[in-house]
N, C-alpha and C positions, 0 to 999 in steps of 0.2 A: 301370233302375239308377241309382242314384246315384252320382257320380265326385267325387273328392277328392285335393288334394295335400297331403301331409304333407311343411314345409318346416322345415328346421335353419338358422335365419338364422345371420347373422355372428357374433352375441352369442353364440352357444351355444343359445339356447333355441329350442323347438321348437313349431311351431303348424300348424293344420289349416287348409284353406281349401277349402271345396267348390267347385267346377267348375260355375259357372253363366254365364250370358248369353250373347252371342255372340264375346265374346274379352277374355281378359284376359293383358296386358303386364305385363313386368316389369322394372325396372331404376333407375336412379338418379335419374331425373327425378319431379318431384312428379305428372307429368298419365299417369305409368304407374298401372294398377289397384294392383299391388303394389309400393310404392317403397322402397326400400333404397337411402336417398342416401350413408350412410356407409360403403357397399360400394364402395372404390376400384377393385376388378375389375369392375366394372358398366359398362355403357355407359349412357347417357341413357335410352334405348330398345334393352334386350338381346334378350329373346325374347317369344314370346307363345305362349299356347296358344288354340285354336280349335276349335270342333266341327266334324266331319265325319260327317254321319248318325248313328250310333248311338254313334260314336268321338269321342274327342279327339286334336287333333295339335298336334305343338309345332315352332315355326321358330325361327330364328334374323332378328335385325331388322337384320344388317350390322353386328354388334359388332366392337369392337376387339379383345377377348381370346376369342371364339371361346363358343359353347356346344356344352356334352358330352353324349351320351346313351348311358348303359354304358362310360362313358370313350371312345367313338367321337365325334369331331367332328361335328356336325349341319352338313350340306352344304343338306339341302332339306326340306321339311315331311315330316315322319312321324308316323304311325300311332302312337299310345301304345299299351303293351300294361300289364297290372296288374304291379308292379313295378318298370317303368323308372324309371333313375334319372337324373335331369336335373340336370347341374352347370353353372355359371357364377358367376366371381367367387368369392365365399367361401360359396356359398348351395348346398346339396345339397336337391333336392325329389325327394321318390317319389312317383309315380302311384300312388294306391288305389284299387279297384273299389267302395269307398263302404261303409258300414253294413250294407250288407246281403248282404256277402260274409264268409265265417266264416274268411278266411286271415288277418285282423286279430288282433293280439293281445287287443284287448278291446272288446269291444262292450256298450253300456247298452241292454238290451231293455225297451223301455217300453210292451209289449201287455198288461201285465196290469191286470187292473180290480180288484183288492184286493190287501190287504196279506198278508204269507205266514201263514196261522193255524193250520192242523192239528198237523202236527208240526214246529212254528217254537218256538225256547227264545229269548229275548232276555234279556241282560243287561247291565250297567254296568260300569265300573272299579271301583266301590264293592262291586258285587256279588261280583265276580270274588275281591277281594282278601280280603272274607271266608269264603273257601269254605276249608273246613277241611281237604280233603285238600292244600292246598298248604301244609300247615305238617308239622313232622317225626310220623312217626307215634309211637303210645303205647310208652313204653319207652325212647323213643331210641334204638334199636338200629339204625335204619336209616332213609336218607330215603325219600321219597315221589318216583315216578317224575316227578310235574310238579316238585317241588322241584330232583330232578336235573338237569331240562331248564330249570329257570331259571337253577340254578349255572351249568350251561353255557353260557347265552346271556351271563350276567353275564362268564364267563372270555372269550368270542370277542370281545366287544362290547367288553372291556375295550382291548382291543390298539389303537393307533393307527392306523385305515386311513382312507383317501380316501373321501368320500362315495361315489363310483361303483362303489368294491370294497365298500363297507358293504352297500349295498340287496340283494346277491345272497345275503351271509352272513345278513342277516337274516331272508330268504325260506326260506333252505335250515334255516334252525334251526327257522321255524317247522313247516315240512313235516315234518321229522323227529319234531318233537315230537308231533303228534298223527298221525302216521302217513298225512298227505295225500300222492294220486298227483300232485297240481297244485296250484299257486297264482299266483298275480300281486301284487306290491306298487306300489302305485301313490302319488305324490304330489300334491297340490294344488299347481298352479301359476297363480296366479289363482285362478279359477274351475272350472279343466279339470285332473281327474284323467288325469297322466302316467303310463304304467307306465315304472318303473324297473328292474324285474328279474320274470322269469316263467320256469315251467317249465311248459312246455305252451304252446298256442295254440288262438286260437278262442274265448275266455270269453264265456259270455252272462250279463253280471250284472243282475239286475233293479234297476231303477230304484228301485222301491221299497226293495229291501237298500240299496243306495246311498244313499238319502236319508236313509233311517232310521240308517245308521252316521255320515255326516257331519253332521246337522242335530239329532239326539237324543242324539249320542254312546251310541252302542245297539251291542253285539255279538249276531250274530243267527246263529244254528244253525239248518239246515234239517236234520233226521233223514234224511227219506224226500223226496226232489224227486218220485218217481213218485205219492206218495200225497196231498203236500200240497195243499189247494185252489188255492192260487194257482200252482202250478206244473205239475200235471198234467196232460196234453193238451198241453202248450205244444210245438211241434214241435222250439223249438230247446234244449231238454231231452232230450227222445227222441232228438233227432241225436246230442248228446254222450253220451248213456246217464248223465248225471249222477244220481248216487244221495243224496248226502250233501256238504252245502257248510256254509260259516264266512265270516263277515267280519266283521273286529274293526276299531275304528279307530285309528291310528297318533296317540294322544292325549298331548299334554305337559299342564302345569299349565295353560296358558294357552290354547292351542286344538288343534283337530283338523288335522292335517299331510298326511293321505291315509288309506289303508286296507290293510289285507290281507286277500285272498281266497283261501280253499282249497277244493276240492272233491275227490271221489272218483267216477269213474265208475263202481266197480266194490261189488257189494254185499257183499263178503267184512267190514266193517265199518263200521257207524255212527259218526258223530262222536258226542259223549256232550256233558253238561253241563260235566263237568268239563275236556273237551278244550275247551271253549268259554272257561271260565275262564282254562285255561292262556294260551291264544291271545290273549285280552284282556291279561294281565299283560303277557304278553311284548312285545306291541304298545305298550303304555304305555314298557316299558325300552327298546324300540328307538326310539321317537319321541324320547325324551328324548336319547340317543345320535345321532340323527339331527341334532336341532337342536345339539347340541353340537358335531358335526362343521362342520354349517354356519357356526356361529359363528366356528370357528377357521377354516373357509377364508377365511369375511369379514375375520377380523380379519388374515390372514396376505396377503390380497388388499389390505387398506388399507396394511398396511405396506409392501407393495411400491410402491403407488401412489404414499404418502407419500416413499419414497426416489426413485423416480423423479422426482416433480414437484420435489422439491429439486433433483436432478442438471441436471433441465429448466431451472429457475429459476436455477441459475447460468451454463449456458450462455447462455441468455436476457441475463442482465446483462452478460456480458463483451462482447455484438453492442453494447449501449449505450454511450455515451460515458463513462468512467470521470470524468472533468473536461470541463469547456469548453475549447477550445484559445485561447492567447493571442495575440489579434490589435492590434498596435499600433491606436490611436484608437479601439477600441470595447471593449465589457465583453459577454461571452457568460455564460448560464447555463444549465443544464438540468435538471428534476427528471421522476422517474416513481415511479408508486406503482401496482403491479397491485391488483386487489379479490381477485382469489386468489393462488395461488403462484405463475401466470405469467398473463400479460396479452397483450392484442394492441396496446398503444400502441408506436410507433415514433419514434424521435429521433434525429437526428444533425447533426454539424456537418462540411463539408469546406473546407479551406484550398486556395487556390488559390495558385501560383506569384507572379501579378500582385498579392497581396494581396488578394484578394477572399473572400468567405468565404459557404459555403452553408449555409441552415439549412432542417431538414426535419422534417415532424411527420405520423405518419400513426394510421389508428384503424381497425383490423381490427373487423368487424362480430360482435355476440357475444364471448364471455368465455373464459378457461381455455385448457386445451389445444389446441384444433382454431385459436383465434384465434392463439395463441402461435407455431403451425407457420406460419401464413401470414405473420405477422408477422417469420419469421426468413426466409422465402422471399422477401418483400420488402425485406429488410434487404440480401440478398445482389443484388438486381436492381440497386438503386439505387447499391451500391458500384460495380459494373461502368458504369452508365450515367453516374453524377455523374462520373466523370472529365472527359467530353467534353460538357459541358451547356452548349452555345452557345446555342442555339435552346431555350427551354424548352418552346414547343408541341411541337416534334417530341420533345424527351425525355420529356414528358408521353405523348403519344403510344405510344412504344416502351413505357416503365412499364406501360400501360393494356394494350398488346396482349398481353404477355407475361403479366401478371397473368390477362387471360381465357382465356389459353390451359390457364391450371392451376387456375383459380379452381372451385370446386364452385357449382352453380348458387343454394344458398342462403345464400352470402357474397358480401362485396364490401367495398372498403376506399376511405375518405376520405383523400385526402392534400394535401398543400400542399409545395411545394417554391421556396426563393427564394434570392437572390443579390444579397449587399449587398456594393459597393464602396463599403469604409468611408472612403477618402480623399474620393471627391465624393458620399456619401450615397444614389448611386443604388441603387436596388431593383428586380430583374427578378422577377417570380412567377408562378406557374399554380398554380390549384387545381382541384382533383378531387373538389369535393363536400366539401369539407371547412369546419369553421367559418370565416366571416372572421376573419383575424388582426387585431389592433387597434395602431394606432400613437398613442402618446400622446406628445404634442408637450411641448416644455419649459416652454411655458405652462401646461401641463393639459389642455388641449384633446384630445379623444378622437375618433378616425374609424375607422371599418371599411374595409377593403382590399377593394373590390368586384370582381366578377367570377370567372368559373370554370367547369368543366365538369362533366360528371356525374362520378361514384362510379368508382372503378377496378373491375375485373371483371365489368362486365353487358354492355357494347357494345363491342366491339371496332374500331368504325370510330369511335369518338366523337369528337367536335372539341373540342380544347382551343386557348388563346389564352395567348401572353405579355403580361403586366400589367405597369406600372411605376408605382413610385410615389417618394418619396425622403426621407431623413432628414435633417433637420438637426442641428446640434450640439444634445445635450443630449435629442434625441429617443429613443425607444424604441418594438424593434417586439416584439409579444408572440403567441407562437404556443401554442394551447392545444386539450387535447380535450375533447368533451364533458362528460368525468367532472369536470371544473371549474366550469361553469356548470350543469349538472345534479344537481348534488349535494344530497341531501335533506336536511332535518332531520326530527325525529320525527314533527313536523305536515304532512310530505309538501310542505312547502314548496321551490323550487328557490333555489340559490343564485344563479342568474340571471345576465346579461352587467350588469345594473345594478351590484349589489353588485361584481361583479369589477372594475369600471371603476373604481369610485369606490376600491377599495384600490390600484389601479394608480395613480390618480391622485395619493393622499394619501402615497405612498411615491415618486413618479418620480426623488426628487432621490438618493435612495438607491444603491448601487452593486448590479450586477445580481442578486448572489447573494441579496442581504437583500431584494430584492422577491420575489422568487421564496419566501423564507422566510415574508414578510409576506402572500404569498396563499395558501401552505399553511396558515397557522397561522387565516388569518380562515376557512377551507373548513373547517378541523377544527371552529374553536369555534360554528361554523354548523350543523354537523350532529352535534353532541355527542349521544351517545346511538344515533345511527342507524347502522345497518351502511352500509359504504362498496358502493356499486351499482355503480360503474364503475372501470374506470382511471383514475388521475390521470396528464396528462402535459403542462408547461409547459416553454416557452423563453423567454426573454429577450434580448434583443440591444440594445444602449443605446451609440448613437454618442456619443461623448466631445466 
């Protein structure tokens, strides 16, 4: 007997995974067979399923937050039983016995060798709309039962309901309209039909019926499954005593979004062609209502996201310097432009009582909200440790250890930190995998600052060293993120370091703020017509 897992993912989606092989591990790590890197509640290797004879077992792998089976903490390897509910982090996993167990809501039965024939009626939305029984009866004295059902459906579906409440309402309307005993409403999620509402269990739906509904936009009625050539003798039909069945596509103007399946195991009444027409039209009305509800939920989610991003951008903006500090004997300037509402670049200045000033710039891998959250965490660590940055090698090592303890495995940070003694021009610095800063001398010569260690967040025992340089009067130090040098134009050419240095050299005699403006203008003109692909950050320190 086959086995499978029904998984409700952290994003709310549901997927089915067959249990095969010798082991299936689950966790945040990319090495896990089922990896959920965004679920912070999971450990890197959290728990695993393993076969034991004809059964499957589950065991915790020493996770931080624990694994639970039916809300009971998992202490040792446990043999799973059908319906067992395994929870960890934000995951909910149900162990199911597979497609050959009738306890599942829907099974698509592919054993048939031919399409439905003898007692089958097939129609389309156009054919159903032309059915005269849907019109007002002659004389206008009263409306027909189908039209009454449609009017009621229109009234019920006009109410503003969320999607999860809309699905059972639609199914109930369809069942009542044609006097069915059971039914299921399924929605396409990708290529998979997912039940959203059902009355009854253990549905066995022919794959031929399913494919005809989805691919040919056809509605199908089987008046008597016991007599139909494609169904008679089928054990799944006999076991359920299904007598008459219908299936109709949930069809909008553009596409098929799912189907409604109804059946009756009793011989009291067969579905009719009029029932099929009514179900087809109701399914069309329902599909349009579902799509409208989906769009409304998407628009609402986008409004909430835009509001949250706007607030996040405001918070993040307050963490970056409003302006560069005033330091006697030097000019400082900084600039940041996120390619999205929030970004992962960070820069800052720190003034020390002895007249020295620190300049720092970091770049979190990736963009958007995840990078922004990591940037704010970096900001907090630097704010604390920068107060006592006597030895920059030790300083960088402490920053890296703190980052490794909290950094996801698929993220890292490049980071540069320096301290300038304005009076003497002495510059001490440490580099963790960041673009080498540039010194432009008063005479126009340019040089890259050598040295550096690994990026932050990968190796907790990574070595770092403190390096030294000197700024003479009129020299300037330029820190930058790769959003400057790797900015692309419409021909996919990079702005590159050579153009960058030329701009710096040409404007070296100007104040620091004007040098920043000159670089941004040059990058903007170079990339005109091309979208910004990365955050752009720039810091200039000029010794007067």
